[in-house]
C-alpha positions in Angstrom: 3.7 39.4 23.9 4.9 36.0 22.8 6.6 33.8 25.4 10.4 34.0 24.9 10.7 30.4 23.7 8.1 31.1 20.9 10.1 34.1 19.6 12.7 31.8 18.0 10.1 30.5 15.5 10.1 32.2 12.1 7.5 29.8 10.6 4.3 28.5 12.1 2.1 26.0 10.1 -1.3 24.6 10.8 -3.3 21.5 10.0 -6.8 22.3 8.8 -9.5 19.7 9.6 -10.2 19.5 13.3 -7.4 22.0 14.0 -8.6 25.3 12.5 -11.9 24.1 11.1 -14.6 21.6 12.1 -17.8 20.2 10.5 -21.0 22.2 11.3 -22.9 19.0 11.4 -21.6 15.4 11.6 -20.8 13.6 8.3 -23.7 11.1 8.7 -26.2 13.9 9.1 -24.8 15.9 6.2 -24.8 12.9 3.8 -28.4 12.1 4.8 -29.5 15.8 4.6 -28.2 16.2 1.0 -29.6 12.8 -0.1 -33.1 13.8 1.1 -32.8 17.3 -0.5 -32.1 15.5 -3.8 -35.2 13.4 -3.7 -34.3 10.3 -1.6 -36.6 9.4 1.3 -35.2 9.7 4.8 -37.0 6.7 6.0 -35.3 4.5 3.4 -31.9 5.0 5.2 -30.7 3.5 8.4 -28.9 6.6 9.8 -27.1 4.6 12.4 -25.2 2.8 9.6 -23.9 5.9 7.8 -21.0 6.9 10.0 -19.7 3.3 10.6 -19.9 2.8 6.8 -18.0 6.1 6.2 -15.2 5.1 8.6 -14.9 1.7 6.9 -14.8 3.0 3.3 -12.6 5.9 4.2 -10.0 3.5 5.7 -10.2 1.1 2.8 -10.0 3.9 0.2 -6.9 5.4 1.9 -5.2 2.0 1.5 -6.4 1.2 -2.0 -5.9 4.7 -3.4 -3.5 6.7 -1.2 -3.6 10.5 -0.9 -7.2 10.8 -2.2 -6.2 8.9 -5.4 -3.4 11.4 -6.3 -1.6 8.9 -8.5 -4.6 6.9 -9.6 -8.3 7.8 -9.9 -8.1 11.5 -8.7 -9.8 13.1 -5.7 -13.2 13.6 -7.3 -13.6 9.9 -8.2 -12.1 9.0 -4.8 -14.8 10.9 -2.9 -17.6 10.0 -5.3 -17.0 6.3 -4.8 -16.8 6.7 -1.1 -20.1 8.6 -0.8 -21.9 6.3 -3.2 -20.7 3.2 -1.2 -21.7 4.8 2.1 -25.2 5.6 1.0 -25.7 2.3 -0.7 -24.6 0.4 2.5 -27.0 2.4 4.7 -30.0 2.2 2.4 -32.6 -0.3 3.7 -33.2 -1.7 0.2 -29.4 -1.8 -0.7 -29.6 0.4 -3.7 -26.8 0.3 -6.2 -24.0 2.8 -5.4 -24.3 4.6 -8.8 -27.8 5.7 -7.9 -26.2 8.1 -5.5 -23.7 9.6 -8.0 -25.5 13.0 -8.1 -25.7 13.2 -4.3 -21.9 12.5 -4.2 -21.1 15.2 -6.7 -23.3 17.7 -4.8 -21.5 16.8 -1.5 -18.0 17.2 -3.1 -18.9 20.7 -4.1 -20.6 21.5 -0.8 -17.6 20.5 1.3 -15.5 23.1 -0.4 -17.7 25.8 1.0 -18.5 27.4 4.4 -21.8 25.6 4.3 -20.2 22.6 5.9 -17.6 24.2 8.2 -17.0 26.4 11.2 -13.8 28.0 12.6 -12.7 26.9 16.0 -12.9 29.5 18.8 -9.6 31.4 18.9 -8.7 30.6 15.3 -8.7 34.2 14.1 -7.1 35.7 17.1 -4.2 33.2 17.2 -3.4 33.6 13.5 -3.6 37.5 13.7 -1.4 37.4 16.8 1.3 35.3 15.1 1.2 37.5 12.0 1.5 40.6 14.2 4.7 39.1 15.7 6.2 38.7 12.3 5.8 35.0 11.7 5.4 33.3 8.4 2.1 31.4 8.5 1.3 28.4 6.4 -1.0 25.4 6.0 0.2 21.8 5.8 -2.9 19.6 5.4 -3.7 16.1 4.2 -6.4 17.5 1.9 -7.3 17.8 -1.8 -7.2 21.0 -3.9 -10.6 22.1 -2.7 -8.9 23.5 0.4 -8.0 26.6 -1.5 -11.6 27.5 -2.3 -12.7 26.5 1.2 -10.2 28.8 2.9 -11.3 31.7 0.6 -14.9 31.0 1.5 -14.0 31.0 5.2 -12.2 34.3 4.9 -8.9 32.7 6.0 -6.9 32.4 2.7 -5.5 35.9 2.9 -3.8 35.3 6.2 -1.5 32.5 4.9 1.8 32.9 3.2 1.4 29.5 1.6 -1.0 26.5 1.5 0.2 23.0 1.0 -2.2 20.1 0.4 -0.9 16.6 0.4 -2.6 16.0 -2.9 -0.8 18.8 -4.7 2.5 18.1 -2.9 2.3 14.4 -3.8 3.3 13.6 -0.2 1.1 13.0 2.9 1.9 13.8 6.5 3.8 12.4 8.3 6.2 12.1 5.4 9.0 14.6 6.2 9.1 15.6 2.6 5.9 17.7 3.0 7.5 19.6 5.9 10.7 20.1 3.8 8.4 21.5 1.1 7.1 24.1 3.5 10.6 25.2 4.2 11.3 25.5 0.5 8.1 27.6 0.0 9.2 29.9 2.9 12.6 30.6 1.3 13.0 34.3 0.4 9.6 35.4 1.8 11.2 37.2 4.8 14.4 35.3 5.3 16.7 33.5 2.9 16.6 30.4 5.0 14.3 29.0 7.7 15.6 25.9 9.5 13.5 23.1 11.0 14.6 24.3 14.5 12.9 27.6 13.7 9.6 26.0 12.6 6.5 25.1 14.6 3.6 22.9 13.4 0.2 22.9 15.1 -2.2 20.0 14.5 -4.6 17.5 16.1 -3.2 14.1 15.1 -0.4 12.5 17.1 1.1 10.4 14.2 0.5 12.7 11.2 1.0 16.1 12.8 3.0 15.9 16.0 5.2 13.0 15.3 5.5 14.0 11.6 6.8 17.4 12.6 9.1 16.2 15.4 10.7 13.6 13.0 11.3 16.4 10.5 13.2 18.3 13.1 10.4 20.8 13.8 8.7 21.7 17.1 5.0 20.8 17.4 1.9 21.6 19.4 -1.0 19.2 19.6 -4.6 20.4 19.8 -6.5 17.5 21.2 -8.4 16.6 24.4 -7.5 12.9 24.7 -3.7 12.8 24.8 -2.1 12.1 28.1 1.4 13.0 29.2 2.3 15.5 26.4 3.2 18.9 27.8 2.7 20.4 24.3 -0.9 19.3 24.1 -3.7 21.8 24.5 -7.4 21.0 24.6 -8.3 23.7 22.1 -6.9 26.6 20.0 -8.4 29.0 22.6 -6.5 27.3 25.4 -3.3 27.5 23.4 -3.9 31.2 22.5 -4.6 32.1 26.1 -1.4 30.2 27.2 0.6 32.3 24.8 -1.0 35.5 26.1 -0.1 34.5 29.7 3.4 33.4 28.6 2.7 30.0 30.1 4.1 27.8 27.4 7.4 25.9 27.1 8.5 24.2 23.9 
């Protein structure tokens, strides 16, 4: 039984990365693993430099080519350049980035499969419960088009009424336009109109997910363990699901 104040929602959307899904192994380990599998020597890399380099280049690439290069170089080149630069930075002999192009291409494909991802505990139960109670269920994720293949491979795709990636929408969260697009995609599926006040977004980032949804007139739930003073914050999907079952949630 859903708590009474959740019954008003006709639409529930989820973020993907670190909300529904998480990496099986950390990025730095995955990058090194694939590089070694493709013939590079493990001892030639300083593993401690891989993740700091990833964070640096990810941040720079987001500024230089927003939304995974949607209006410029395209997502494949965006990720390829990032991986090549990360592995070049962390190589003890400072090899040229282009020497890691094949590794990058392999990783781009691999991250679209279940080989790199796990579902959070409570993911399946929460989605099935919301579907059982007649909600429209969608995805709003700052992601590239590989998300469709990934969700199929994770046996999740069939549960969603629509999937919106920022790349395909041409808008990134927290832009309210991406939330408005979700309402447009919901039109006519069960109801002729769903209003922002009847919509709930669940994600893990304060600025992109929680604030983005609230500023678009939606309600929001935050799945994070390091946010203080937010009554709509839960440490995990499992905690949120259990709170629903116990009718211990107020939005």
